[in-house]
FITOR-862743 format. One line per 2 residues: number of its first residue (from 1); for each residue x, y, z of C-alpha. Coordinates in pm, 1 decimal, decimal comma. Example, Ala and Ser with C-alpha at 12.3 -4.5 7.8 and 13.67 -1.06 7.14 Angstrom:
% FITOR-862743
1) 1230,0/-450,0/780,0 ~ 1367,0/-106,0/714,0
% end
This chain:
% FITOR-862743
1) -7484,5/-7016,2/-22768,7 ~ -7496,7/-6977,5/-22402,1
3) -7901,3/-7010,0/-22435,0 ~ -7870,6/-7315,5/-22633,4
5) -7665,0/-7474,3/-22356,3 ~ -7901,1/-7362,5/-22104,0
7) -8179,0/-7509,6/-22273,0 ~ -8007,0/-7832,6/-22335,3
9) -7918,8/-7850,4/-21949,8 ~ -8281,3/-7769,3/-21893,6
11) -8388,4/-8054,2/-22094,7 ~ -8156,1/-8302,7/-21944,5
13) -8247,2/-8201,4/-21576,0 ~ -8606,3/-8274,3/-21695,6
15) -8518,3/-8603,5/-21858,8 ~ -8337,9/-8720,4/-21521,6
17) -8616,8/-8574,4/-21317,5 ~ -8845,8/-8806,4/-21551,3
19) -8626,9/-9079,4/-21500,0 ~ -8638,2/-9051,1/-21141,3
21) -8988,7/-9138,4/-21112,2 ~ -8915,4/-9492,4/-21188,0
23) -8676,6/-9505,0/-20877,6 ~ -8821,7/-9663,3/-20574,4
25) -8879,5/-9990,9/-20427,2 ~ -8878,6/-10216,3/-20723,5
27) -8548,6/-10108,6/-20811,8 ~ -8430,0/-10151,0/-20450,8
29) -8587,3/-10484,7/-20419,2 ~ -8411,4/-10583,8/-20753,9
31) -8068,9/-10447,5/-20606,2 ~ -8139,7/-10656,5/-20283,7
33) -8179,9/-10966,3/-20482,6 ~ -7883,8/-10967,0/-20707,8
35) -7613,6/-10784,9/-20485,4 ~ -7682,4/-10807,4/-20114,7
37) -7906,0/-11148,1/-20048,1 ~ -7808,0/-11250,2/-19694,6
39) -7472,1/-11076,0/-19715,8 ~ -7603,0/-10814,9/-19461,6
41) -7620,0/-10749,7/-19088,0 ~ -7989,8/-10686,0/-19155,2
43) -8243,9/-10929,7/-19232,1 ~ -8448,6/-10859,4/-19539,3
45) -8719,3/-10688,2/-19394,4 ~ -8462,8/-10455,8/-19206,2
47) -8302,1/-10413,3/-19563,2 ~ -8596,9/-10305,1/-19737,3
49) -8704,7/-10048,9/-19435,7 ~ -8347,7/-9912,0/-19473,6
51) -8379,1/-9881,9/-19853,2 ~ -8744,7/-9710,2/-19805,3
53) -8576,8/-9455,1/-19592,9 ~ -8347,5/-9366,0/-19883,8
55) -8625,6/-9353,9/-20100,6 ~ -8807,1/-9134,1/-19915,2
57) -8517,9/-8907,2/-19796,1 ~ -8402,5/-8849,8/-20151,1
59) -8711,4/-8731,5/-20310,8 ~ -8612,3/-8359,8/-20290,5
61) -8316,9/-8421,8/-20486,4 ~ -8439,0/-8662,7/-20760,6
63) -8272,4/-8564,7/-21088,8 ~ -7977,7/-8380,4/-20925,3
65) -7645,1/-8469,0/-21063,5 ~ -7390,5/-8524,4/-20791,2
67) -6996,9/-8574,5/-20798,5 ~ -6775,8/-8736,3/-20552,7
69) -6433,4/-8846,6/-20530,2 ~ -6212,6/-9117,2/-20367,3
71) -5869,6/-9280,1/-20420,8 ~ -5835,3/-9614,8/-20652,0
73) -5854,9/-9915,4/-20437,6 ~ -6079,5/-10219,4/-20458,9
75) -6346,7/-10076,0/-20204,0 ~ -6400,1/-9774,5/-20415,8
77) -6400,3/-9947,3/-20777,8 ~ -6703,8/-10144,0/-20628,2
79) -6867,8/-9833,9/-20492,7 ~ -6803,1/-9658,4/-20822,2
81) -6927,1/-9930,4/-21050,5 ~ -7188,7/-10102,2/-20851,2
83) -7316,8/-9910,4/-20560,4 ~ -7313,9/-9589,7/-20742,3
85) -7557,3/-9723,4/-21012,6 ~ -7781,1/-9887,8/-20735,7
87) -7813,9/-9583,1/-20557,5 ~ -7882,2/-9386,1/-20867,0
89) -8144,0/-9635,0/-20971,9 ~ -8298,8/-9650,5/-20608,7
91) -8335,5/-9276,5/-20534,4 ~ -8308,3/-9087,5/-20876,4
93) -7999,4/-8883,3/-20742,8 ~ -7736,3/-8926,0/-21018,9
95) -7412,5/-8997,3/-20881,5 ~ -7057,3/-8982,3/-21045,4
97) -6813,8/-9150,8/-20830,9 ~ -6480,1/-9065,0/-20970,9
99) -6146,0/-9280,0/-20922,8 ~ -5805,6/-9091,1/-20878,6
101) -5477,9/-9122,2/-20711,7 ~ -5449,2/-9070,1/-20338,8
103) -5245,1/-8773,9/-20409,8 ~ -5486,8/-8614,7/-20644,2
105) -5759,6/-8660,1/-20400,6 ~ -5589,5/-8428,1/-20160,2
107) -5480,3/-8175,6/-20436,4 ~ -5856,7/-8134,0/-20531,1
109) -5949,5/-8091,1/-20161,3 ~ -5687,4/-7837,2/-20118,3
111) -5803,4/-7645,8/-20423,6 ~ -6141,6/-7639,4/-20299,8
113) -6065,9/-7518,4/-19943,8 ~ -5817,6/-7255,7/-20089,3
115) -6043,4/-7121,4/-20352,8 ~ -6398,7/-7187,1/-20222,3
117) -6540,2/-7327,1/-20548,5 ~ -6730,0/-7656,8/-20544,1
119) -6497,9/-7918,1/-20698,1 ~ -6661,9/-8224,6/-20556,0
121) -6969,3/-8249,5/-20347,3 ~ -6795,4/-8518,8/-20117,9
123) -6454,7/-8632,9/-20050,4 ~ -6340,5/-8975,4/-19932,3
125) -6023,5/-8868,9/-19778,0 ~ -5786,4/-8997,5/-19500,7
127) -5871,2/-8951,6/-19145,7 ~ -5503,3/-8840,8/-19133,6
129) -5636,2/-8491,4/-19213,3 ~ -5841,6/-8478,3/-18925,2
131) -5605,9/-8229,0/-18741,5 ~ -5633,7/-8014,9/-19059,5
133) -5998,7/-8016,3/-19079,0 ~ -6048,1/-7921,8/-18734,5
135) -5809,9/-7631,9/-18739,2 ~ -5896,3/-7479,0/-19077,3
137) -6257,8/-7515,6/-19010,1 ~ -6372,6/-7556,8/-19390,7
139) -6481,7/-7930,9/-19335,6 ~ -6845,1/-7937,5/-19201,7
141) -6862,7/-8063,7/-18840,3 ~ -7087,0/-8397,4/-18910,8
143) -7175,7/-8386,3/-18535,1 ~ -7347,5/-8038,6/-18623,0
145) -7464,9/-8134,1/-18925,9 ~ -7665,8/-8420,2/-18821,2
147) -7812,0/-8248,4/-18552,2 ~ -7923,9/-7917,7/-18780,9
149) -7925,5/-7870,2/-19141,7 ~ -7842,6/-8221,4/-19241,6
151) -8104,2/-8361,0/-18976,4 ~ -8352,7/-8470,2/-19257,1
153) -8105,8/-8677,8/-19451,6 ~ -7965,1/-8858,3/-19176,9
155) -8028,0/-9226,6/-19164,7 ~ -8163,5/-9307,2/-18831,0
157) -8029,8/-9667,4/-18891,4 ~ -7681,4/-9504,7/-18929,1
159) -7580,3/-9657,1/-18580,1 ~ -7258,3/-9434,7/-18552,4
161) -7165,1/-9689,7/-18248,7 ~ -7114,8/-9963,4/-18467,2
163) -6821,1/-9769,5/-18689,8 ~ -6488,0/-9894,7/-18544,6
165) -6320,9/-9592,7/-18649,6 ~ -6506,7/-9269,0/-18532,9
167) -6244,0/-9199,7/-18243,8 ~ -6017,9/-9153,8/-18563,7
169) -6244,7/-8884,5/-18696,8 ~ -6327,1/-8706,5/-18396,6
171) -6155,4/-8369,2/-18328,6 ~ -6035,1/-8226,9/-17976,8
173) -6368,9/-8034,4/-17961,1 ~ -6549,7/-8368,5/-17918,3
175) -6710,6/-8339,2/-18271,4 ~ -6715,3/-8596,4/-18545,0
177) -6567,3/-8425,4/-18869,3 ~ -6531,7/-8764,7/-19097,4
179) -6752,2/-9076,5/-19156,0 ~ -6529,3/-9388,6/-19203,4
181) -6581,8/-9571,5/-19549,6 ~ -6295,1/-9800,0/-19538,3
183) -5990,9/-9895,1/-19339,5 ~ -5704,0/-10116,2/-19318,6
185) -5426,3/-10186,7/-19092,3 ~ -5043,9/-10207,5/-19136,0
187) -4950,1/-10549,4/-18983,4 ~ -4678,2/-10809,0/-18961,7
189) -4697,2/-11061,9/-19251,4 ~ -4506,5/-11432,7/-19238,4
191) -4466,9/-11746,0/-19400,9 ~ -4664,2/-11976,0/-19126,1
193) -4555,3/-12291,3/-19332,1 ~ -4175,9/-12195,4/-19315,1
195) -4221,1/-12101,2/-18934,7 ~ -4383,9/-12441,8/-18878,0
197) -4125,9/-12656,6/-19067,3 ~ -3975,5/-12885,7/-18845,8
199) -3613,3/-12820,7/-18963,8 ~ -3642,9/-12463,1/-18988,0
201) -3778,9/-12466,2/-18602,0 ~ -3467,5/-12688,7/-18505,5
203) -3207,2/-12498,8/-18693,3 ~ -3353,5/-12160,5/-18551,6
205) -3346,2/-12301,2/-18198,3 ~ -2997,2/-12428,1/-18233,0
207) -2877,7/-12091,3/-18376,0 ~ -3053,5/-11828,1/-18145,4
209) -3140,7/-12032,8/-17827,9 ~ -3525,0/-11946,0/-17848,2
211) -3825,9/-12056,0/-18054,7 ~ -3917,3/-11947,1/-18390,6
213) -4230,6/-11762,3/-18396,1 ~ -4395,6/-11432,5/-18433,1
215) -4161,7/-11172,0/-18318,0 ~ -4287,3/-10939,9/-18039,4
217) -3995,5/-10728,2/-18073,6 ~ -3739,1/-10575,4/-18325,7
219) -3469,1/-10807,9/-18190,4 ~ -3646,1/-11126,8/-18268,2
221) -3735,8/-10986,3/-18614,0 ~ -3389,8/-10902,5/-18678,5
223) -3286,5/-11253,4/-18575,9 ~ -3535,9/-11404,2/-18800,4
225) -3451,0/-11202,7/-19098,6 ~ -3104,6/-11313,5/-19043,1
227) -3175,7/-11653,4/-19031,0 ~ -3401,7/-11673,1/-19353,4
229) -3150,4/-11472,1/-19596,1 ~ -2984,1/-11676,5/-19802,2
231) -3143,8/-11996,5/-19690,1 ~ -3275,9/-12213,1/-19968,4
233) -3638,6/-12322,5/-19922,7 ~ -3782,7/-12552,7/-20209,0
235) -3491,7/-12504,9/-20412,0 ~ -3514,2/-12114,8/-20421,9
237) -3289,4/-11853,8/-20214,4 ~ -3512,0/-11696,4/-19971,5
239) -3475,6/-11330,8/-19800,4 ~ -3572,4/-11260,6/-19456,3
241) -3726,6/-10904,5/-19487,3 ~ -3903,4/-10696,2/-19742,2
243) -3947,6/-10317,6/-19796,7 ~ -3907,9/-10031,4/-20045,7
245) -3649,4/-9762,9/-20060,7 ~ -3673,3/-9521,0/-20361,2
247) -3689,0/-9149,0/-20299,5 ~ -4079,0/-9124,9/-20414,5
249) -4397,4/-8973,2/-20252,7 ~ -4465,7/-9328,7/-20167,0
251) -4169,3/-9347,4/-19942,5 ~ -4343,1/-9077,6/-19737,0
253) -4650,3/-9291,0/-19610,9 ~ -4387,6/-9585,4/-19527,5
255) -4291,2/-9360,5/-19238,1 ~ -4601,6/-9090,0/-19157,4
257) -4783,4/-9436,7/-19129,0 ~ -4662,3/-9488,7/-18781,3
259) -4317,1/-9651,5/-18827,3 ~ -4184,9/-9429,8/-18567,3
261) -4449,5/-9551,9/-18311,2 ~ -4363,7/-9871,3/-18362,6
263) -3999,1/-9818,8/-18258,6 ~ -4142,0/-9610,0/-17909,7
265) -4150,1/-9262,4/-18078,8 ~ -4379,9/-9033,0/-17901,6
267) -4607,9/-9071,6/-17563,1 ~ -4830,9/-9330,4/-17444,9
269) -5212,4/-9273,9/-17553,4 ~ -5473,2/-9436,6/-17769,2
271) -5544,0/-9370,7/-18057,0 ~ -5247,4/-9130,8/-18058,0
273) -4980,2/-9031,0/-17810,9 ~ -5026,0/-8727,4/-17581,0
275) -4854,5/-8447,1/-17574,5 ~ -4611,4/-8577,9/-17835,4
277) -4771,8/-8811,3/-18122,1 ~ -4602,8/-9071,8/-18347,1
279) -4465,5/-8785,9/-18574,1 ~ -4319,1/-8629,4/-18289,0
281) -4511,1/-8317,4/-18283,4 ~ -4589,2/-8204,7/-17945,5
283) -4898,2/-8002,7/-17858,6 ~ -4998,3/-7808,5/-17521,1
285) -5286,3/-7831,6/-17321,6 ~ -5490,7/-7647,8/-17566,0
287) -5402,7/-7868,2/-17851,6 ~ -5182,0/-7617,5/-18012,1
289) -4858,5/-7780,8/-18182,6 ~ -4584,3/-7629,9/-18008,7
291) -4276,8/-7804,7/-18213,6 ~ -4138,3/-8098,9/-18383,0
293) -3747,9/-8099,3/-18287,1 ~ -3630,0/-8222,9/-17930,9
295) -3534,8/-7876,2/-17887,5 ~ -3893,2/-7769,4/-17837,1
297) -4001,8/-8095,1/-17650,1 ~ -4076,5/-8288,9/-17982,9
299) -3952,6/-8614,2/-18059,6 ~ -3909,8/-8597,0/-18473,4
301) -3547,1/-8618,3/-18424,8 ~ -3536,0/-8789,8/-18095,1
303) -3339,4/-9139,3/-18018,0 ~ -3633,8/-9333,6/-18061,9
305) -3700,3/-9203,0/-18394,8 ~ -3331,1/-9214,8/-18524,9
307) -3350,7/-9546,4/-18418,8 ~ -3659,5/-9639,6/-18611,7
309) -3479,7/-9505,9/-18940,6 ~ -3140,0/-9670,1/-18886,2
311) -3319,3/-10005,5/-18845,5 ~ -3522,4/-9940,3/-19142,0
313) -3176,5/-9878,0/-19339,9 ~ -2985,3/-10168,0/-19190,8
315) -3262,1/-10434,6/-19264,2 ~ -3299,7/-10302,4/-19622,3
317) -2931,9/-10345,5/-19688,0 ~ -2887,1/-10670,9/-19491,3
319) -3187,6/-10905,6/-19550,3 ~ -3419,6/-10758,5/-19841,1
321) -3370,4/-10859,2/-20207,7 ~ -3142,9/-10605,6/-20350,2
323) -3392,8/-10458,8/-20600,1 ~ -3621,0/-10339,1/-20309,2
325) -3386,9/-10031,2/-20277,7 ~ -3503,7/-9903,1/-20574,8
327) -3852,7/-9996,7/-20549,8 ~ -4164,0/-9770,4/-20476,0
329) -4474,5/-9892,2/-20274,2 ~ -4674,8/-10024,2/-20539,4
331) -4374,3/-10222,7/-20707,8 ~ -4285,8/-10383,2/-20373,5
333) -4651,3/-10481,0/-20267,6 ~ -4675,3/-10794,9/-20483,9
335) -4318,7/-10926,1/-20411,9 ~ -4414,5/-11121,6/-20117,1
337) -4685,2/-11322,0/-20320,6 ~ -4384,8/-11431,6/-20545,9
339) -4259,7/-11686,1/-20274,3 ~ -3940,3/-11589,9/-20181,2
341) -3983,7/-11344,0/-19871,6 ~ -4021,9/-11504,8/-19501,8
343) -4167,7/-11198,5/-19336,3 ~ -4241,4/-10848,8/-19373,2
345) -4269,0/-10596,4/-19087,3 ~ -4458,1/-10332,2/-19255,8
347) -4760,1/-10521,3/-19463,4 ~ -5080,9/-10340,7/-19557,3
349) -5374,0/-10558,7/-19509,3 ~ -5515,6/-10380,3/-19833,9
351) -5304,4/-10632,3/-20008,8 ~ -5490,4/-10936,1/-19861,4
353) -5724,8/-10944,5/-20175,2 ~ -5455,7/-10978,1/-20412,7
355) -5252,4/-11218,2/-20194,9 ~ -5520,1/-11467,0/-20141,8
357) -5571,1/-11528,5/-20505,6 ~ -5579,5/-11907,9/-20617,3
359) -5257,5/-12051,8/-20810,8 ~ -4999,8/-11789,6/-20617,2
361) -4685,9/-11960,1/-20479,8 ~ -4833,8/-11821,6/-20138,2
363) -5153,8/-12046,3/-20167,2 ~ -5222,0/-12387,7/-20091,3
365) -5429,5/-12605,3/-20320,9 ~ -5731,9/-12585,9/-20076,9
367) -5776,2/-12224,3/-20107,9 ~ -5586,4/-12145,1/-19765,8
369) -5311,1/-11935,4/-19767,7 ~ -4944,8/-12037,3/-19651,6
371) -4875,2/-11723,5/-19483,2 ~ -5062,6/-11537,1/-19181,7
373) -5056,9/-11182,3/-19058,0 ~ -5010,7/-11082,5/-18698,5
375) -4940,9/-10768,2/-18471,7 ~ -4622,6/-10587,4/-18546,1
377) -4352,7/-10623,8/-18342,0 ~ -4229,7/-10311,6/-18138,5
379) -3878,2/-10146,4/-18103,2 ~ -3673,0/-10092,8/-17791,5
381) -3807,9/-9762,0/-17699,5 ~ -4179,3/-9898,7/-17702,1
383) -4388,0/-9894,4/-17384,8 ~ -4688,5/-10068,9/-17303,0
385) -4981,8/-9822,3/-17362,5 ~ -4841,8/-9681,5/-17679,9
387) -4988,1/-9721,2/-18020,8 ~ -4815,1/-9999,9/-18219,3
389) -4911,7/-9943,7/-18566,6 ~ -5110,7/-9760,2/-18838,7
391) -5455,0/-9780,3/-18951,1 ~ -5555,1/-9630,9/-19296,4
393) -5935,6/-9472,3/-19232,0 ~ -6059,4/-9330,0/-19579,4
395) -6358,6/-9109,5/-19437,1 ~ -6622,1/-8929,8/-19617,9
397) -6568,9/-8536,1/-19565,4 ~ -6825,3/-8267,1/-19635,5
399) -6681,4/-7919,4/-19703,8 ~ -6843,1/-7595,2/-19613,6
401) -6818,7/-7467,7/-19968,3 ~ -7057,6/-7741,4/-20103,0
403) -7408,8/-7598,0/-20125,1 ~ -7658,2/-7739,0/-19853,9
405) -7849,5/-7929,1/-20116,6 ~ -7554,0/-8069,5/-20291,1
407) -7407,8/-8180,5/-19954,8 ~ -7739,3/-8331,1/-19866,4
409) -7740,1/-8566,8/-20175,6 ~ -7397,4/-8622,0/-20137,3
411) -7458,6/-8735,6/-19748,4 ~ -7721,8/-8973,3/-19857,6
413) -7475,3/-9165,0/-20105,4 ~ -7226,2/-9168,6/-19829,4
415) -7464,1/-9292,2/-19585,7 ~ -7588,2/-9575,6/-19858,7
417) -7239,3/-9727,6/-19910,1 ~ -7155,2/-9759,0/-19552,5
419) -7509,7/-9849,6/-19444,7 ~ -7577,8/-10182,7/-19258,3
421) -7786,3/-10309,6/-19560,0 ~ -7457,8/-10304,4/-19811,9
423) -7138,4/-10328,6/-19578,4 ~ -7115,0/-10671,4/-19510,8
425) -7118,9/-10742,4/-19904,8 ~ -6883,9/-10445,5/-19936,2
427) -6633,9/-10582,6/-19690,1 ~ -6624,2/-10911,9/-19858,8
429) -6535,2/-10731,1/-20193,1 ~ -6265,0/-10492,3/-20059,6
431) -6153,8/-10649,7/-19730,1 ~ -6161,8/-10301,0/-19562,5
433) -6388,6/-10337,1/-19253,0 ~ -6525,8/-10053,7/-19097,7
435) -6847,7/-10199,2/-18882,5 ~ -6862,9/-10404,8/-18578,7
437) -7151,1/-10575,4/-18709,1 ~ -6971,6/-10663,2/-19038,1
439) -6651,5/-10811,6/-18866,5 ~ -6868,7/-11020,9/-18633,8
441) -7099,9/-11149,8/-18932,9 ~ -7120,5/-11526,6/-18967,3
443) -7005,7/-11503,2/-19330,1 ~ -6678,1/-11385,2/-19221,3
445) -6649,1/-11648,0/-18943,4 ~ -6670,0/-11860,1/-19238,9
447) -6447,1/-11729,1/-19482,3 ~ -6168,4/-11653,4/-19199,0
449) -5965,2/-11932,0/-19273,5 ~ -5881,1/-11813,3/-19624,4
451) -5795,1/-11469,1/-19521,3 ~ -5477,3/-11557,5/-19346,5
453) -5562,8/-11379,3/-18992,6 ~ -5707,6/-11088,1/-19105,1
455) -6052,7/-11156,3/-18933,9 ~ -5896,4/-11267,0/-18611,2
457) -5690,2/-10950,6/-18583,9 ~ -5996,1/-10737,5/-18620,6
459) -6206,8/-10947,8/-18370,3 ~ -5892,8/-10907,5/-18134,3
461) -5855,8/-10665,5/-17853,4 ~ -5508,1/-10569,9/-18015,2
463) -5704,4/-10364,9/-18268,9 ~ -5707,1/-10062,3/-18063,6
465) -5319,3/-10018,1/-18104,5 ~ -5342,1/-9940,1/-18457,5
467) -5484,1/-9597,9/-18538,3 ~ -5429,6/-9325,5/-18827,0
469) -5224,9/-8986,0/-18793,3 ~ -5405,0/-8796,7/-18502,3
471) -5472,8/-8451,6/-18431,4 ~ -5136,8/-8293,6/-18353,4
473) -5069,6/-8245,0/-18700,8 ~ -5191,9/-7908,5/-18823,6
475) -5171,5/-7940,3/-19189,7 ~ -5125,3/-8294,7/-19341,3
477) -5118,3/-8185,0/-19692,5 ~ -4792,1/-7935,2/-19617,8
479) -4625,8/-8171,9/-19343,2 ~ -4672,2/-8517,9/-19499,6
481) -4481,8/-8424,1/-19844,4 ~ -4149,4/-8328,4/-19643,4
483) -4117,9/-8697,2/-19513,4 ~ -4036,4/-8859,4/-19827,6
485) -3780,2/-8594,1/-19919,2 ~ -3579,0/-8626,2/-19591,6
487) -3590,5/-8985,5/-19545,4 ~ -3511,9/-9043,0/-19898,7
489) -3205,5/-8870,7/-19845,7 ~ -3104,0/-9148,2/-19566,9
491) -3222,4/-9424,2/-19781,8 ~ -2985,6/-9303,7/-20088,1
493) -2718,7/-9245,3/-19842,7 ~ -2678,3/-8884,1/-19882,3
495) -2740,2/-8821,3/-19500,6 ~ -2741,3/-9014,1/-19182,4
497) -3063,7/-9133,2/-19002,9 ~ -2972,0/-8851,7/-18761,9
499) -2917,0/-8580,5/-19035,8 ~ -3233,1/-8682,0/-19217,2
501) -3443,7/-8647,8/-18910,5 ~ -3301,4/-8321,9/-18818,0
503) -3374,9/-8176,3/-19109,9 ~ -3720,8/-8330,6/-19110,7
505) -3813,9/-8178,4/-18779,6 ~ -3660,2/-7821,1/-18882,4
507) -3866,9/-7853,6/-19209,0 ~ -4172,1/-7932,3/-19014,5
509) -4132,3/-7657,0/-18766,5 ~ -4098,6/-7393,9/-19062,7
511) -4439,5/-7484,6/-19203,7 ~ -4571,9/-7464,2/-18822,1
513) -4393,4/-7114,7/-18770,0 ~ -4572,2/-6986,0/-19097,3
515) -4884,0/-7113,3/-18968,4 ~ -4837,1/-6934,8/-18634,9
517) -4718,4/-6598,5/-18830,2 ~ -5037,8/-6617,4/-19055,5
519) -5276,6/-6666,8/-18759,8 ~ -5480,9/-6861,1/-18997,8
521) -5580,3/-7134,6/-18772,9 ~ -5680,3/-6900,3/-18484,6
523) -5623,6/-6988,8/-18150,8 ~ -5612,1/-7384,0/-18218,6
525) -5309,7/-7308,0/-18453,6 ~ -4931,7/-7346,3/-18371,4
527) -4776,3/-7173,6/-18080,4 ~ -4396,3/-7266,9/-18108,8
529) -4243,1/-7338,1/-17760,2 ~ -3885,2/-7218,7/-17644,1
531) -3563,1/-7421,2/-17726,6 ~ -3385,2/-7623,2/-17449,5
533) -3193,6/-7933,7/-17485,4 ~ -3274,4/-8323,2/-17484,6
535) -3187,8/-8343,5/-17132,0 ~ -3434,5/-8044,4/-17015,0
537) -3732,2/-8189,9/-17226,9 ~ -3699,5/-8513,3/-17091,2
539) -3680,0/-8420,0/-16753,9 ~ -3980,3/-8207,9/-16800,0
541) -4187,1/-8481,5/-16968,5 ~ -4100,7/-8749,1/-16667,3
543) -4191,9/-8451,8/-16432,0 ~ -4521,8/-8440,8/-16578,2
545) -4588,4/-8791,7/-16615,8 ~ -4487,7/-8833,6/-16992,1
547) -4224,8/-9020,3/-17176,0 ~ -4125,3/-8830,0/-17481,3
549) -3867,9/-8768,8/-17585,5 ~ -3692,5/-9016,6/-17456,0
551) -3299,4/-9062,6/-17389,0 ~ -3101,6/-9284,7/-17599,0
553) -3080,9/-9648,6/-17460,5 ~ -2726,9/-9748,2/-17502,6
555) -2780,5/-10117,8/-17591,7 ~ -3065,6/-10111,6/-17840,4
557) -3044,9/-10483,6/-17899,9 ~ -3295,4/-10605,5/-17630,1
559) -3346,0/-10939,2/-17551,7 ~ -3536,2/-11136,4/-17835,6
561) -3906,5/-11236,2/-17777,6 ~ -4128,2/-11456,1/-17996,0
563) -4478,1/-11600,6/-17954,3 ~ -4662,7/-11924,1/-18109,4
565) -4898,1/-11765,5/-18347,1 ~ -5177,5/-12040,1/-18273,1
567) -5157,0/-11959,0/-17926,5 ~ -5156,6/-11564,3/-17982,4
569) -5485,8/-11628,1/-18151,8 ~ -5634,3/-11856,0/-17877,2
571) -5563,7/-11607,8/-17615,5 ~ -5768,6/-11342,9/-17818,9
573) -6063,9/-11576,8/-17750,1 ~ -6047,8/-11605,2/-17398,9
% end
């Protein structure tokens, strides 16, 4: 039976190899004609030149069957259904691009890292794992790979400088470990039509003494939430805020996705605060994590962090639809499109494509949205120079346990789906922009009015304040799962905000202590600090020119501030 299977496999390989003889420029031209056209930052000659490079580089791997995996979002669906087939037709390398849940991607990745078995030939996993990949040294350094073993399969037109997210996928050693494939931000979402309604503007000014507009700080957001909640618009009772609160894994990334940084947790620094990041994890001068709790100089349970959780709880209770408390991320996502929410402080731009569909209550008849997205407001502890929000950057990762030839073939596919030839078209499908050349493409200038501020944001200088989880987090999978359990206790009322964050930082430190004892991450793994009180660590931070952990601000309701959206956009273009 084993002989028969081997014979069948060999025959199949020969069949695939024979089929690959038909792969080449004719297939590439057919793909460019049908799928790309002028939706590319390259002209037709440039597209064909790039396709010819892929054809030539892929010849040694023709007939191979390569498996890659990513989470299920629109961008990856397009890659899996359209680009994978095109790549196979053009190069003769058969690509199976699996789509599974985000948590399942991490689980498969962990399985391969722990077992050494080659589960997938490449992964699109979040750049949030950059600290994990760097410390465990099980992912290939792409910097080394492109200069050495992978040099013959690295596209000379890759143009790393054109990617807007490589800072997020570069470790403290200065090397690139992941290649961005898609990215989206967490921004402020609001009903532009309601904010520009003359009666709403007059009523708001009369009640609060300042203009209704995009909130610059949380005090203004809170006033706007209060103003709209219970107000009747177009015969419908509306709410001033939207969120979700069910104790579920999705509650975790609601907070690890930089909620604490918006409040002012951590230190100044872009893309992430140093030495204390937005998770409240502190590192020393060698980038070794030294603690998470205030007692070790961290900030996970500091005043800024507790304030951020308390505001989340207060706003959910007072200003969101009652059902929001029992919703998960996926359940809450479509709610603003139903037309009864005035604003949302924490809104993923990945929802844009679904929010601009014709016929929705939040769309105008001319195809433009009634809403806009804008930079997020910040909390009272926030200081200029700190990050202001989160950006998800799904990135190609090659593990060392993948054989070189398979890694090379997968690397070709990763470059194909992020290439200048295809990226503009892919960006229009998924609206998850990764290249400056795509962001600036004239097709997005034309489409911008239909996308509610997405393009304006990505063309603005503000975007650098949005970044993924940084390198301070030593083991993202182990630590991230602690968040939803701890904050779920606060959301359900089982613990206060302070108790929840005390518990979270203690659990994070338990993981770091285990990593330190095991020595598995060598001299870049955790090295826990001595314990002292908040006053000690605050004084130490100030002495060294840092912020975190900050002392509690007695009056956390600062003077509210808003800005006119149209004036804000104009200021970006100056």
